[in-house]
N, C-alpha and C positions, 0 to 999 in steps of 0.2 A: 034295394036301392040304398037304404041307409047303411047296410053292411059294406057296399061298394065305396061309399063316400069315406068311410073310416079307413079303408085300405089306401085310398088316394092321399089322405092326410098323413098317414104313416110314411108313405113314400116321399112326400114333400119334406118331412122332417129329416129323413135320411139324406136327401139331396142337399139340403141346407147344411147339415153337419159335415158332409163330405166336402162341400165347397169351402167350408171354414177351415177344415184341416189342411186342404190343399193350399189355401191362401197363407195360413200360418207357416206351413213348411216351406212354401215358396219364398216367403220374405225373411225366413230365419237366416241370419248371417252365417256364412261358411266358417268351419273351424279354422281359425287363423294359424293354429299350430300343426295342422294336418301335414303340411309339406315339410315339417321339421322332423317327422318320425322316420328314422332309417330302418329300425328293426323293432318289431312288436310281436312277441310270441309268448304263450303261456309258460310259466316257470316249469310246470310238469313236463313240457315237451322238450326241454333242454337235456341233452344227454352227455355233452362234452364241451369244454371250453379250452382252447389252446392259446397261449400267449407267447409271442416271440419278440425279443428285444436284445440289445447288446449284451445284457447280463446273462442271456441264455433263454432256453425254451422251457416252459412248464405247462403241463396239461392236467386238468382235473376231469374226472369221469365218474359216473355213477357205478358203484360196485354192484354188479348183478347178483353176487353171492348173498348180499344183504336182503334180497327180496324187497318186499314193500313194508318192512318193519318200521321205517321212519315215517310212513304216512305221506310221503311226498310223491308217490306214484312210480318211483323208479329206483329205489335203493339209496344207500348212503353214499355221499360224495367222498372221494379220496383223491390224493395226488397220484396220477398214473405215470408221469414222466417228470424228471429224469429217473426217478425210482418210485416204487410204490411206498407211499408214506401216508400217515394219518393227516387229515386236513382239518383246519379250524372251521367249524360249521358257520360261525358268524362271518368269517372272512370270505368263505366260498359263497354264502348266500348273498353277500353284498356284491361280489363280482358277477354272479349269475344275473342278479337283478339289473345291474348296470348294462350287461351285454345283451340281455333279451329285450330291454326296454330303452333302446338307444335313440336319443334325440340330438339334433344339431342346434347350434345357435342361429345359423343362417346358411343359405346356399351362396357360394362365391361365384361359381360359373356352372352352366349346364353341361359344358363339354370342355375337356382339356387335352391339348396335344402333348407330344413328348416333351417339348420345351417347357410347357406349363407344369407338367408333373414334376419335372426336375426342379423348377423354381419353388414349387410348393413342398418339396422334400418327399414327394410321393413316388418318385422313380426308385428310390431305395428307402423304404419306409423306416421311420424310427421305431414304430410299434406295429405289430400285426396281431389281430385278434380274430380267431376262427370260432364260430359258434355252430355246433352241430345240434340239430333238432330231429324230431321224428319225421318232419316233413322235408328235411334237407339241411343245407348248410349255408352260412353267410360268413364272409370274411371282410373285416374292416381294416383298412390301411391308414395309419396315422403318420403324418409327416412333420414338417418343420413348424416351429412356433410362429404365431402371428407377431407382427411388429410390437403390439402392445397387449397387455392383459394376460399373458401366459397361456392363451388358447392355442390350439394347433389345427392345421389343415388336415382333412381326412376325406376318404371316399370309400365306397364299397367296391370290392374287387370286380364285381360283375356289373358295375354301373359307370357312367361317364361323369356325372356331376361331382364337383368338389365342394366340401362343406367346411364349416368351422365348428370344432368341438370345444365346449367350455373346459376350462382348466380342471374343474371339479369332475367332469366326466372322464377326462384323460387320466386323472389320478385314480379314479375308481377302476379303470381298466388296466393300468400299467402295474400289475402286481408281479412280484418276484416269488421264487420258491419259498423263501423265508417268510414272506408276507402271508402265504396261504397255509403254512404248516400249523399243525396243532401245537399250541404252546402250553396247554395244561399238561403237566407231567404225569400226574396220576390218572386224571380223566374220569373220576367217579365222584358222586356226591358225598358230602360228609356224613349224611344220615345212613349211608349204605355200609359204612365201615363197621365191622363186627369184631375185629381182633387186630392187635398191633404187637410187634416185637421189635425191640431196639437192642442191637448188638454192637458193642464197641470194643476195640482192643483193651486189654487189661482186665477182662472178665465180666464187664457189664453185660447182663442179659436180662432185660426186663420184658415180661410178657403180660399183656392185658387182654381181657375178654369182656364183651358186652353180654350181660345176662338179661333175659326177659325181652318182651316186645316193646315197640315204640322207642322212647328214649332209653328205657332199660336202666340197668345199673352196671357200671364199669367196675371190674374187680382186677386187682393185681393177682396173677396166678403164679408168678415166678419173679424173684427168688423166694417169696413167701406168699401166702394167701391172705388177702385183706381187701377191704373196701377201698376203692380209688376215689380221689377227688374228681368229680365229674367235670368241673370247670377246668382243671389242669389237663384232663384227658381231652376235653373239647379243644383246648389250645393246640394240643398235638395234632388232632385230626384236622382242624381248620388249617394249620400251617402246612400239613402234608397235602391235603386235597387242593389247597390254593396255590401250591408251588408251581411256578411257571418259568418258561425259558426266556431269558433275556438275550441270549445269543446262542446260535448253533455253532459249535466250535470244531467238531470232528465227527463226521458221519460214519467213518470207518471204525473208529475206536480201536486202532491197532496199537497205539503207544499209550497205554493206560498210565504208565509211570509218569509221563509228562504232566498228567492232570491229577496225580495223587490218587488214582483209582486202582492201582495194583494192590495197594493196602489201604482200603477206605478207612476214614475216621469213624464212620458209622454206617451200619446197614439197617434199614427199616423195612420190615415185612408187614404188609397190610392185607387183610382179608376183607373182601367187599361182596355184598350180595349181588352186585352188578357185574361181577367177574366170576368165571369158572375156576380160576386158579389164583393163588396169591400174587401180589405185586411186590417186587423188590426194588428199593431205591438205595443206591450206593452214593455216599457223600465223600468227595475227594478233597483236594487241596483248596485253600481259600482262593477267591478270585483276585483280579488285579486290585492293588491297594487294599487288600484285605476285605473287599466288599463281595459278599455272596460266596459262592463255592461252585466247584465243578462237580457234575453229577452224571450218572447214567442209570438206566433201569434194566430190569430183566427182560423187558419187551423188545429192546433194540440195542445195537452196539453203539449208537450215537452218544456222543458226549456233549453235554449242555453246560452253559454257564447260567446258574440261577442266582438272582440278586435280591433276595428278601432282606428287609431291614433287620429281621430277627427270625430265627428258625428254632422253635422250642425243642424239637427232638435232639438237637446238638447240646442243649443246655440243661437237660432234665435228667436227674438221678431218680432212683426208685423211691427214696424218702420224699422227694418233692411231690410224688403222685399219691402218697398216702392221704386218705381223708383225715383231716386234723380234728374235726368235730367228733368227739366220742359218742355223744348222744344227739339225736335230732328228733323233734316232736313239734306238734301244734298245741299251743297253750290251751286252745279251746277244747281239746280232747282230754285234758287232765281231769281226773276225778279225785285223786288222793296222792299226796307226797309224803314219803316217810324218810327220815334222815337219822343216821346214827353217827355221832361224832365222839370218838374216844370213849365209847361205852354208854353215852347218853343218847336215848332214843326219843325222838319227837315225831309227831305226825300231824298232817293238816288235811282237812276234808273240805271239798268245795261245796258251797251252798249258794246257788244263784251266782251273784257277782262277788260274793265274799268267801273267805276261807275261815274255818274255825280250827283251833287246836284240839286234837283228840288224843286219847291214850293209844299208843301203838299196841297192836296185838302181839304179845311176845310169843305166841304159838305159831304165828304165820307171818309172812311178809318179811320186810327187810330186817326187823329186829330179831328174828328167830335165830337162836344159836350164836348171836354176836356179842351180846352183853357179857361182861366178865362174870364169873361165878360169884354168887353172893350178892349180886345187884338186886336190891329190893324191887318187887313188882310195884307198879303204880298204885297209889291209893284208890280205893273204890270211891265213887262219888257219894257225898253225904246226903241223907234224906232227912228233911226237916219239916215240922208242922207249921203251917201258916194259916191261922184261924181254924176253920173246920176241915181244911184239906192238907194233905201231905204233898210236898213239892220236892223234886229232885234238884239239889243244889250242885251244879257241875262246876261252877267257877270257870267256864270255858272262855278262852280268849278268841277274839275275832280279828281278822286281818283283811285289808283291802287287796284288790288285785295288784295295786301298785306295790304294796308291801311284799306280796308273794313274788312279784316280778323281779325284785332285787335278788331274792334267793335263786330263782330260776335262771337269771342272768349269770349268777356266780357258777351255777352248775354248767351252763353252756360254755363258760370261759375256761373250764378245765379241758384243755385241748392237748393234742399230741405234740410233744417237743422232740421225742426220740422213739425209735422202735428198738426193743430189746431183741437182738438177733437170736433166733433159735428158741425163744421162749414161747410156750403155748399156754393160752388162758385155760384155766381149769387144771391141767396136768401139772403146771409149775406154780400154782398159787402159793403153796406153803413156802417155797423158796423166796418169794418176793413179798411175803407178809400179806397176801391177798386172801388167805384162808380166814384170818381174823383182822379185817381191814381197819385202818385208822378212821376212815370216813367212808360211809356207804349211803347212797341216795337211791331210793326206789320211786319210780314214777308210774302210777297206775292209770292207764289210758282206757280202761274198760274192755269188755269183750275178751278178757283173758290176756290182753297185751300189756306187759309190764317191762319197763326199761330200767336197767340197773347200772350204776356207776360205783366202782370200788377203787379206793385209794389205799395202797398198802405201805410198806416200809420205805424208808428213805433210800434213794438210789446211790448216795455217796458221790464222791468226786467224779467218777466215771460217768455218772448220770447227770452231771451238771448241778448236783445239789438238789435235784427234784425228788419226786416220789414215783414208785411204780403204780400203775393203774391198769384197769381193764374195764370193758363195758359190754352190755348186751349187743350181740350181733357182730362183735369183733373177736377174732380168734387169736390175737396176739397179746403180749404184755408190752405196755408203753411206759415212757417216762413223761410225767407232767411237771410243770414248774412249781416250785415251792410256794412262790408268792400267790399263785392261783389257788393252791390248796388252802393257804391261810385265809384268803378272801372268802372261800366257800365256808370254811369253819366259822368265820366271823358272821356271815350271813345267816347260818344256822342258829348260832348263839343269840343273834339279835331277835329272832322270832321265838326261840325256845324259852 
């Protein structure tokens, strides 16, 4: 009996709960926007959108050849008519979203006769949008503007009611071919670019390659082999990958001379990990009023007008791309600094946050084989008795990090002013006074890593009055400014 009473109690609870749900659902107000929804289908179900207006017809469709690589369930969108063209993903997504989720402002009339359709501009629609889905198709007819507000009258081709569409909805649907075309000319990310080549009339042929993983290191591989300035190369890559079409001027590309593309001012070849083949950009004549330029690519005969405020590949020579810093290091990694200035050697050893002057080892390191013959070896430290103990009297000097910072700044300031064409570091050292340099600086970073800067003979008038120089990791001979060499010598002498 007690068990039967428990069952009755549970049933009573369920009845009360059910009645409550029915009551709440029954009094819930209906969706006031439900009668404004004209089309509502999932994005993945849309297979094609066609737009017809006075400017012409354009269709976008999913490319079945792309499979499901895009993750949208039906392949990549492209322009299918009037010709097969690459489509802007952002523009197409916005159009599809507007067409598949179509709402009106309000219903004007539940039914319209022939005269009414003519009055609403729907007998000969201003715009026709057809949406194909996996379940079927829907066609929207858009007619005349409303008296105020810029909205337009519309109806579905298979329905009688006439609606008003907001101006924003109309704008989202009334797209032309140019509105939907891909405007990014290269179409790859900047991080994916692995090699560049810039070829211009007159013999300029600059080739760059990225070495290593991630950001890697960019090197100039032609017309010589050297480290490239990564910021300068980044400018090239950003300007190239960011280049966009401001106007589509000639899709046939039959009269290249008209656009200065029969003899381009510049050709840029780009290799990208996102493409199976190199990309070629041809830069032609300047645009109207000298703004931008006409261009085409190896992917298409189309000619574009690109209007960047500046385009670094047009303005860059090989010397601009050379890394100007001869040596780069982290001060925290430094253990020892050795300097030789016109035969005088000094060395500094780090101890905590301070530096102390020590005798350079003439058998190894920067001083080895550099000092002129007959130069006396440094005096041995004096040993003296103090009370009952003998003490080593070194007379060592100590310097703060700030003191050493002045020297290190002077080393960093010795930067490339010119590249000596055809000169190779090591092989041509004697010719440029680098076999017995005027100034030599060695930076010991530990773990066997040592950086070295050598400054040799004067470069004369052809070298701008500077000095020849070379450095660890750099394969060429450079010219550095005289005033920077003098500043380095002064910094060495101030500590020596």
